[in-house]
PABA-610691 format. One record per residue: x, y, z of N, C-alpha, C in turn. Coordinates in steps of 0.1 Angstrom, whole numbers, plus 5000, padded with zeros to 4 digits. Example, Ala and Ser with C-alpha at 12.3 -4.5 7.8 and 13.67 -1.06 7.14 Angstrom:
2
513249435078512349555078513249675078 512849785071513749895071512950005079 
END
This chain:
599
500849905000500250014998501050184999 500550194995501350364992500250435000 501450575003501050685008499450685003 499050724995497750814988496650714991 497250574992495950484995495450525008 496350535019495550605029493950635031 493450595037491950665043492450775045 491250885043491351015049492151045061 491050945071491251005087492850965085 493450885084494550815086495450965086 495650975070496551155067495851185071 494751255075494851435085495551345105 495351215106496551175115497851225119 498051185103499651145104499951285102 499251385092499951545095499951625108 499251545113499451575130500751605134 501351535130502651535134503251625127 503451675116504451795105504051925112 504752045104504652105106503552185096 503452285095502652365086503452365076 504552475076505652485064506052365060 506052225061506052135056505352035050 504152085055502652005052502252075034 502352185037502152295022502852225012 504352225019505752255006505052114997 504652005007504651905002503551824996 502751915000500951804994500151954988 500152084991499652164984499852154970 498952174963498852154948499352034941 499351934949499551794944498451744936 497451744946496651694935495351744941 493751704938492951794937492151674956 492651564959492251524969493051604981 494551584978495251684991494851794993 494551924981494152064982492552054991 491851964987490551934997490851895013 491651795015491851765030492751915033 493951975027494452085031493552195037 492952235028492152345028490852365033 490052205031488952215037489152145053 489452035055489551915065490251975075 491351975070492251955082492152125087 491752155100490852205107492252315121 493252275115493552365132495252385127 495852445121497752445115499152485127 498952455128500752515142501652505135 502052635134503052765124503852795132 505552725129506752675130507552735119 508852895128509552945119510652915120 511052855132512152835139513252835130 513252675123514052605114514052635100 514152735094513152705077514252805067 514552775057515452895049514353005041 515253095043514653225033513553195026 513753125015512953035001511553025007 511752915016510752835025509552955027 510553025035509453125047509153165033 509653245025509553355016508453315011 508253165001507153084995505853085001 505753015018505253015024504153135031 504953245029504153405035503553485024 503853395012503453465002501753394995 502453244995501453164988500353094996 500553065007499952925016499353025031 499953105031499853185052498653235046 497953285035496253385037495653305032 495853135028495253085025494452975040 495553005053495252865064495252995070 495453125071495453195084494653205095 492753175092492153125098491953015106 492752955103493252805112494052785118 495052855118496152835126496352925144 496452785148495952805161497052805171 498552785167499552805170501052915163 501852985166502753055160504053065164 504652985163506553035169507053115158 507853225162508953315153509853315160 511253295153512453345161513653435157 514153485160515353605153516753525156 516753435159518053385162519153325151 519953315157521353275136520553215128 519353095133519153015118517653105109 517453215118516353295113516353415113 517653475114517153625120516653745108 516153835117514653925117513753875110 513853715109512253725105510853735109 511053775127509853825132509053925126 509954025121509854185112509654115098 509654005093509653985079508453895079 507853845091506853815089505453895092 505854035100504954095097504754155088 505954225076505854335069505354205057 504254065055503753985042502454065041 501954135056500554195050499454135058 499954015062499253895070498753995082 497954045083497354105098496953995106 497454055122496753955133495653955132 494454065130492954025126492353915120 493453865112493453705106493653635116 494153595120494853505124493853525143 492253475136491453485147490953395155 491953225149491553115161493253105166 494553205166494953185172495353165191 495953085195495553055207496953035215 497853015209499353015212500553065204 501053175213502053245205503253205212 504553145207506253145210507153235201 507553325208508553425204509953365211 511153385201512253365204513053485201 514253475211515353615206515053715200 513953755202513853905194514854015207 515154135200515854195199515454335202 514554405188513954475183512654525193 513154655199511754715211510554755203 510454795192509354815182508854715182 509554605175508454445171507454405184 509154455195508354335209507054455209 506954585211505254665214504954635208 505154625189503654575182503254465184 503754375185503354235194502554245202 502854305214502054365226501054385225 500654485213499854565211498754455202 498954375197498454275191497854195196 498254095208498154045210496754055220 496254185223494654215223494254215217 494354145205493654145191492853945191 493453895198492753735197492253715211 490953705205490253645216490553505221 491253405214491053295219492553235230 493653335224495153345228494753305247 495453185253496053125260497153085267 498353115255499353085256500653205253 501653225263502753335256503453355261 504653295253505853255257507253365255 507753415261508853475255510353415256 510853385253512653305255513653385248 514653465258515653475257515453615246 514553695251514553815243514953915251 515754025244516554125252515954275245 515754355254515854515247516354585254 517454675251517854775254517754895249 516354935248515455045246514155055251 513155145253511955175255511755065267 512555075277511854935293510654995296 510555135302509255145309507955115300 508355185287506955125276506754995273 507954895274508054745268507254705283 507354735293507254665310505654735309 504954845311503754835309503454795298 503354735289502654655282502354515284 503254465291503754325300502354315312 502454445319501454465326500254415322 499854465313498454455303498054345303 499154245298498654105297497954005303 497754085316496754085323495054105322 495154155313493654175306493254105298 494154055292494153945284492853795292 491453785283490553705292490453555293 491553525285491053365284493253305283 493953415288495453355289495453315304 496153195300496553105309497853035314 498653085304499753015305501053175302 501853225306502853285303504253265311 504853215300506753205302506653395299 508053455302508753585301510253555305 510853535294512253515296512853685291 513153755297512753865292514353995299 515454015288516354055299516154255292 516454355300515954475299517154565304 518654455304519554535307519554685316 519054615327518354765336518454705348 518954785360518354745372517354855374 516354835385515854945388514454915384 513154945385512154955385511254865369 511854835361511154805349511554635353 509854615357509654475359507754465357 507554315356506154325357505454365373 505154475369503954435384503054505377 501654375377500254425369499754495378 498454605373497454645383496354575387 496154455371494854425363494654255374 493554255376493654095380493554015370 493953925368493553825360493153695367 491753655365491253525366491153405358 492453405348492353325346494053265340 494853305345496453305345496553235355 496953055351497452965358498352945361 499452975353501052955348502053085348 502853085355503353205350505053165351 505653185350507153235347507953315345 508553415351509253525349510853565355 511653565345513453515342513153625344 515053635345515753765343515653925352 514853885361514354005371513553915385 514653995399514353885409513253995420 512153955423510854025430511653985446 511154115451511454125462510054055466 509754015487509053995487507254055489 507954205490506854275487506154305471 507354245458506854205449505354115443 506054015453505653905450504353875453 504353945465503053965473501754075464 502354175456501854245444501254125436 501654085429502053945421500953895421 501153805440499953725434498753745440 498453905444497053925444496254015429 497253965421497053995413496353925405 496853785407496753655401496353585411 495253555414494153455425494553295417 494353285405494053125402495653105395 496353145403497853095396498452995406 498552875394498752715405500252705402 500852755391502652705385503352835388 504252825393504852985396506252985392 506953015386508653035385509053195383 510053155399510453315396511453335405 512653435406513553505410513053555423 513953545436513653575448514953635452 514353755458515653865467515353935475 516053955484515854085498515554215493 514454305499514854385500514654505513 515854625515515454695526513554715530 512654695520511754775521510554685523 510854535518510054445526509554425539 507954405536507154445552506654275551 507454155563507554035563505954045575 505654145578504154125587503654145580 503254185569502054225555501754055551 500554045551499353925553499753925535 499653775535499553755523498553655513 498053705503497053625495497053485497 495753435502495353285502495553285480 496753175483496653115471496252965467 496152965449495652795445497552765441 498452785446499452755444499952595444 500352555434500652375433501852335432 502752415423503952375420504552565416 506152545425506952675427507952595424 508252685418510152705412510952795415 512052815424512652925434513652955428 514353075428515953085427515553175437 516253165450516053215461517553315465 517553435461518653525472518553625479 518153505491517453615504517453515513 516653645527517353515537516553445549 517253315551515753215555514653245562 514753355565513253415572512753455566 513253575551512353605541511553485536 512453385533511853275521511153135530 511153205547510053115551508653215557 508453325556507753355554506753375547 507653375531506753305519506253145516 506953115521506952905518505252955526 505552965539503752905548502752965542 503053115533501553155527501053035519 501852915512501352845501501052705506 500052665514499752565523499552445509 498852485498498452395490500152305480 501052345484501952345475502152165471 502052135463502751955459503651975458 504552035445506351995440506252155445 507852125455508752265449510152255444 510352355439512152335437512352455437 513552435445514452575448515352605447 516352695443517852685438518252805448 519052785459519652885467521452945469 521953045469522953075465523353125481 524053075487524753145506523253165510 522253085514521253065522521153005532 521653045545522352945554521052855564 520452705556519552625559520052495556 519952425568520452315566519052225566 519052085564517751985564517252015579 517552035593516352045605515652175595 516252265596515452365590514652395578 514452295567513952265557512852135566 512952075568512351995577510952045586 511452185593510352235602509652345591 510252435582509352475570508252365564 508552245563507552165558506652085565 507052015573506151975590505152095591 505652245593504652325593503852405587 504152365573503452475567503252425554 503652295551503352215540503252095536 501952115545501851925547501151865530 500751905520500751875512502151775502 502651825508503851865501504451695498 504551675482504951545475505951545471 506551625459507651605458508251735462 510151725464510751845473512451825464 512851975453514051915448514552075450 515752005459517052115464518152135456 518152245455520352315450520652385460 521552365468522252505476523652465473 523852635476525552595473526052725486 526652635495527752715505528752785501 528752855503530852965501531752925514 531952855517532852875529534052975525 535353005536536453055542537452955542 538352995535539652935535540252865548 539652845558540052805572538952675571 537952665566536852595567537552515566 537052385574536752215575535952185561 535852185553535052155542534452045538 535151935547534251735548533851785565 533951835571533551845586532051915582 532452025570531152065574530152035563 530751905555529751845548529451745556 529951715561529551585575528451665581 528551785590527651825593525951815587 526051925573525351935565524551825563 525251695554524451555554523851465567 524151455582523851445592522051535595 522551695592520851695597519951685585 520251605573519651565563518851375565 519351325577519551205579518751145592 517551245589516551165601515651145596 514151095603513350955601512751045589 512551195589511651315583512151275568 513451275567513851285551514451125549 514751025557515350875548514050755549 513150795565512250715563510650775557 510250865562508850915554509050955542 510051085538509951095521510651025512 511550935519512650895514513451015500 513751095510514851215498515851205505 516751195494518251185498519151315489 519951355497520651465493522251415490 523251515481524251455481525351605484 526051605483526951725485528451635479 528751765468530051795456530751885467 532651865465533052015469534551965461 535552035461536951995454536552025438 535252125433534852105421535452175411 536652275415537052365409538452455417 539652415415540652475419540952625418 540252655405540152805409539352915409 537852855407536552945406536052935418 536052815425534752775434535752645444 537252675448537252605452536652575466 536352695472535952675487533952645487 533852595474532452625469531652445477 530352445486530152305489528652325477 528152185474527052185462526252085468 525052095474524352035478522952015473 522451875465521451905459520651755461 519851745456518551665463518851525454 518751405460518851325447517151275442 516451205428517451235418517951385417 518551425399518951585405518151615394 517551735398516351755391516051855384 518251915380518352025371518951975357 518752105349519052055336520552045337 521652115339522452195337523452095352 524552015354525251965355526851995353 527652085359529752115355530551975365 531451975355532751845362533551925356 533851965368535552105368536852015370 536851885375538451845376537951715383 539151615382538851505381538851485403 538951515402539351495418538351495428 536951565419535651635428535251495441 534851545447534551465464533151445462 532751345470531751355467531051245481 530051315491529351195497527651225494 526851145500525551145500524851055517 523251065514522051035526521650885516 522750875507521850725503522750625506 522150525509522950405517523650345503 523050315495523650255480523650405470 524850385469525450505465525750495450 525250415439525450395423524650355415 523250435416521450455409522050575399 521950475392522550545373521250645372 520450615377519150715372519250855382 520250815389519951015397520251095387 520951115376521251205367520651225349 519151145354518651135341517751295335 518051335350516951495345517951595340 519651555340520351605331520251655321 520251765313520751755298521651855292 522251915297523851985297524951965307 525951935301527351905310528152005303 528952075313530152125312530852015314 532252005309533551935317534351935306 535251985322536252115321537552005324 537351875323538551855332539951805329 540851895329542351745325542951655325 542951625322543151435328544751485334 543951345340544951265352544751155360 545751115366544950965369544050915381 543851035384542451005394541650965384 539950885390539250905385538050965389 537251025386535251045384535450905395 534150945408533750785413532550755403 532650665400531550585395530150605391 529350695402528350695403527550795397 528250865393527950975382527650915365 526350955364526350875348524850985345 525151005332524651115323524251035315 522850985309522350915303521550995289 521151095293519551175285520351295277 521751315279522051415276521651525262 521351605261521051705249522251775244 522851845253524151945252525751935260 526151965250528051875259528551995252 529152075265530452135268531852065268 533052015261533651975266535252055260 536352035271537452095271538151925260 539151945251540051865246541451865254 542351795258541951615257541351615264 540251545265539251475275540051335276 539851295289540251115292539051065297 539450975302538750825295537650865311 537550935320536750935327535150975316 535251045313533851155299533151015297 534050905291533450795285532750705299 532750745312532250645320531050735322 531150875329529950925335529050975320 529750955304528550935296528750865288 527850735289528350595284527250625270 526450725270525450735259525350865251 525250895239525751085236524251045226 523650885227522550895215521850995216 521351075229520151165223520851345224 522651295223523351465220522451525215 521851645211521951755195523351875197 523051895204524551985208525551965213 527051985205528451965209529252045209 530052155219531052235223532052205224 533152235215534152165223535552275219 536452275233537752375235538552305239 540152385240541152305239541652375254 542352355258543052405268544652455263 545052575267546552595265547352505269 547752425258548152305263549952315254 550852275260552252245254552752105252 551552035254551951905246550951855233 551651765227550651745212549651655218 548751665214547451575211546951545198 545951425195545951415183544251445187 543851575180542551715189541351595173 541851585162540951495156540051365156 541151305163540751155167540051155181 540251255189539451285199538051295195 538251445184536651475181536051415175 536651295167535651205157535351085168 535951055179535550955186534351025195 534151145194532351215200531651155188 532051215183530751225168530451085163 531750995164531050875164529850885175 530150855183528850815190527450875196 527851025184526651125184525551115171 525050985165524350925156523351105148 522951155164521551275160521751415165 523351435163524151575162523751625158 523351745160522951915146523451995148 524152015162525152135160526252105168 527452185161528952115164529552295165 530252365177530752475179531952465183 533152505180534352545183534952665192 534952635203535052775214536852785219 537352875215538752895228539852795222 539852795208540752705200541752725201 543452665207544452685207545452535208 545752575194546452405195547652435188 548552525192550152565189550952545178 550252335180551852305172550952265157 549652305159548752285145548752365139 548852445124547952485116546952505113 546552365109545452345109543852405110 542952455106541552505113540452375116 540052385127538752295128537452305117 536652255112536352095117537351985112 538852025107539751905104538151845092 539251685090538251615084537351525090 536951605101535851495109534751495101 533851345107532451345094531551315107 530351355107528751325109528551395104 527251315096526251285090524951365094 524751375106523951455109524151585112 525351625115525451785120524851895110 524352005110523552105095523852255105 524852275117524952375120526352365125 527452475122528652475128529652635129 529652565144530352715150531652775153 532152885140533452835141534053025140 533253125147533253215152534253295165 534353145176534853225188536553205187 536853135179537653065176538953225172 540253285181540253385176541053395163 541553305154542253325144540953335130 540853405122540153435113540553305099 539553285090539153225083539753265067 541053225063541653315048540353225033 541053285027540653195011540853045013 542053025016542352875013541852775023 541552855031540552775043539552765044 538552905040537752875034536952785026 538052795016537752665004537752535005 539052485021539052385022537752365035 537152425037536152385049534552385038 534452425024533652455016533652275013 535152195009535052045004534852005013 535452015029534951895039533651905041 533751725047532251665048530851755050 531651775067530751885075530652005067 531452075059530952195053530252195041 530152085034528952005030527952005028 527551935043526051965045525952015054 526852175060526152265067525252365062 524052405069523452455064523552585073 523752585087523852735094525052725096 525752835096527052855099527353025105 528452985117528653115122530353095124 531153215118532453195112533453335120 534253335116535353475112536053465106 536053555092537053585079538253675075 538253685068539753765067539453895062 538753875052537753995044536553945037 536054045031534454055024534353905012 535453925006535253804994535053714998 535453635012535953525024534253485019 532853605023531653615026531153505011 531453615003530753564992531453384989 532553384990533153234986532753144996 532253115004531553065012529753015007 529753115006528053115002527853054986 528853084978528853014964529852874968 530652854976531052734981530352604989 529252644991528352485006527352565002 527052444994525852444985524252454995 524552395009523652375016523252425028 523852565024524152705030523052725033 521852815044521052925040520852995049 521652975059521953125073523653115075 523853235069525453275079525453395086 526653335096526553485110528253465111 528353625107530053645102531053735103 531753705111532353875112533753885108 533453975098535253995094535854085093 537254025088538354145098538354285092 537754335080538254405075536654495072 536054465080534654555087535254715089 534454765087535254915098533854965103 533254875108531854895114532354815130 532954845139533754795150533054865159 533354795172533154895184534354895192 534555025198535755035201536354945217 537154985221537154845236536054945244 536155015246534955085257533255065255 533754995246532054885244531054935240 531255085240529555155236529655275225 531155305222530955405212531255355201 530855355190531355305175532255375167 532955325165534155435153533855445143 532955365137532755375124531855485122 531655505108530755655106529455565102 528055605102526655635106526455545094 527155495082526855415070527355265076 526555155074527455025076528055005062 529055015061529755015044529554865037 529754765050529454675046528854615044 527554615051526154555048525754645034 525654745029525454845019526254695009 527454685006528754614999527754504997 527354425006526754295005525754314998 524954395001523254404995523854384979 525054494974524554544961525454354952 525754304958526854214954525854094955 524854074966524153964967522254004961 522153924962520553884957519353964965 518954044961517154174966516654004976 516553894974515653814985517053784999 517953804999518653785010518553885023 518553815030518053925044519553995047 519854115048521054125060520854205070 521254125076521854245091522354245100 522254385108523654365119523354345128 523854225136523154155151524054295162 522854275168523454375179524754295194 524854155189526054095201527354175195 528254085203529854155205530253995201 531654045194532253875194533753995197 534653865203536353995211536953905201 538253945194539553865192540353895207 541553825208542653835221542753995221 543054055211543054215214541954275220 540754245221540154275227539554435217 539554355206538254465198537154375195 536454435194534954405191534154415179 533354335175532954345162531154325166 530854335156529254325152529054235140 528554135145528854015136527154055124 527354025116526354015103526053895101 524453945101523653775097522953765083 523153675078522753645062521953505063 520453545058519553475056518953475041 519553355034518953325017519053155016 
END
C-alpha cells in the first residue's frame, strides 16, 4: 500500500505530526484530493518558523499563509542565527493578526527589536482565544518602561492561561512586571531575568488569584514588610531561585499551604535539613515532591569535609530517610580556581538541567545507602566537562544518559566515557582546548565523540588553541547529521584557502547554518557559493570598519554601514542582511558586531 491509498482519516492523523510549512510545501497543489484535505478538512495548523530557509519562509508567507490564516492555532517565530529578522519579516507580508482569529498560542524566541516587541504586545489583545504566550531569550536596550507597561497589560487578556517571560531589560530598577489588573484566567506564570522582592511577589499573587504554577527569582529588599498578610493562593507547583534570608524565604513558603511540588535553588542561604524539615512539617502538609540545590560558600580556614558531614547529618532524620525517602548529595573540590571553597548540596535524583564537572578529583558524599543509582542524573540535559586528564578517576556513580548538550574541553580523559556512556540523545556539542604545551590528536578525540552521537545537529568550536597545528577545525571529521557549525569564537579568522577547505569538507558540504570569522568580505561570497546547502550565515569580518571600540559603547565607524551596503549590492535582493547587536571579541579585545545573512 502506498501513501495515497491511506484513508483520509489516517492522512489527517499523520499530518498532525508535521509542521504547517512542511505540510503545504509537500502536498499543496499536488492533486485535488490533497488540496481538499488541506484547505477544507484539516482544521488546525501549527506554524513554526524556528528552522526554515528564507526561500521556504517567503514562499509560504506569500502563497500559503493567506489560505490557512483563520485556522492557525499556534505561531512560533524566532530571530536567532537560523532565522534572523524573521519576526519583522513575517509582520511585513501583510497578514494582519486580525486574520489569525483562531490563534491560541504564540511563542517568540530571541527577539531584540523593542519596536517589534511593542507591536506584538499590542496585537496580542486582538486574539479572542489566546491562552498561551511565551517570550524566550528576548532582550531590549530601549523602551524599557513602555514594554514593561505593556507586559502588565497582559493580565487583561480574558483567556490567557499560561505566560512565560524570559526577558532581559539590561537595566536595574523598576522595569519589571507589576500588574495592576486582576487576571482570573492565568494559571501558569514564569518570570525570568528579574528578581522579585517579598513585597513584589505579594502584589503579583494578589493580581493572579488562580495561579497554580509559578517560576520566579526572589531576593531580599530593605523595604520588604514581612508582617504584611499574603493572599490565599491556589499554587500547587512552585520553582524558586532564592537569594534571600531564611526568614524571608520561610515567610513566603508558609503562605502556600496547597503546595504539592517545590523546586528551590539557593546561593548562600544558610539552611540545613532541620530548617527545611521544620518548614515542610509546619507549613507544607501537602508537599509530595521536593527538589533542592544549594550552594554554600566557605572560608579558606573552614574544614570542608566536616561541614559536609554536618550538612548531611541534618538530612539523616526519620523525616528525610524514612517518611519521604528524600536523599541528598554534597559535591566539593569541584574547581580549584573558580570555586574551590564551594559545597554543592542537592536532592536525588538530580532535578536540574545543568551539571558541571570541573576536575577529576571531585569529592562527593550522600545520605543514600546504595550510592550507585544510574537514574540519579537522568534529568540532566546539559553538561560542562572541563577536566584536565589526570590519573584520578571520577567516582563511578556519576552517570548522564539523557544528554542533549555537551560542552567539553579537549583533550578529555577516559572519565568522560564513564560518566556519559551514551550520546544517542546529544544534539549539540561544543568543544574547546586548554592552552596545552604537549601534542595530542585532536581530530581523533573529536571523531570519537562524533561517532557516538548519531543525532548531533550542532557542532561549535570555542577557545581553540593548538600551537603545534596550523590546521583549523573542523579538520576531516565526519558526522552525517550535523547541520549547524560554529567557528566564530576562534581567535584566528579563516582566509580564502581555509574557506575553500571548509567548503570541500564533509561537514562543510552538509552545513546549513554557519557562524564564522573570516579575513575579508570576499570570503563571505566564497562561502555562499561553495556551500550548496547553506541557508544562514553569521559572520564576523576582519576588514569590517563597523566595529566597537574597547569601551564597548561608542561605534568607531561612520553612521553608514559600508559592509552591509556592499553585501546588498553583491547578493540577491531576496537575501536578508542585518547587523546583529551582539559583540564578538578577539584576543586583543577588539569588538566586532556580526552580520546575519539569510538566503
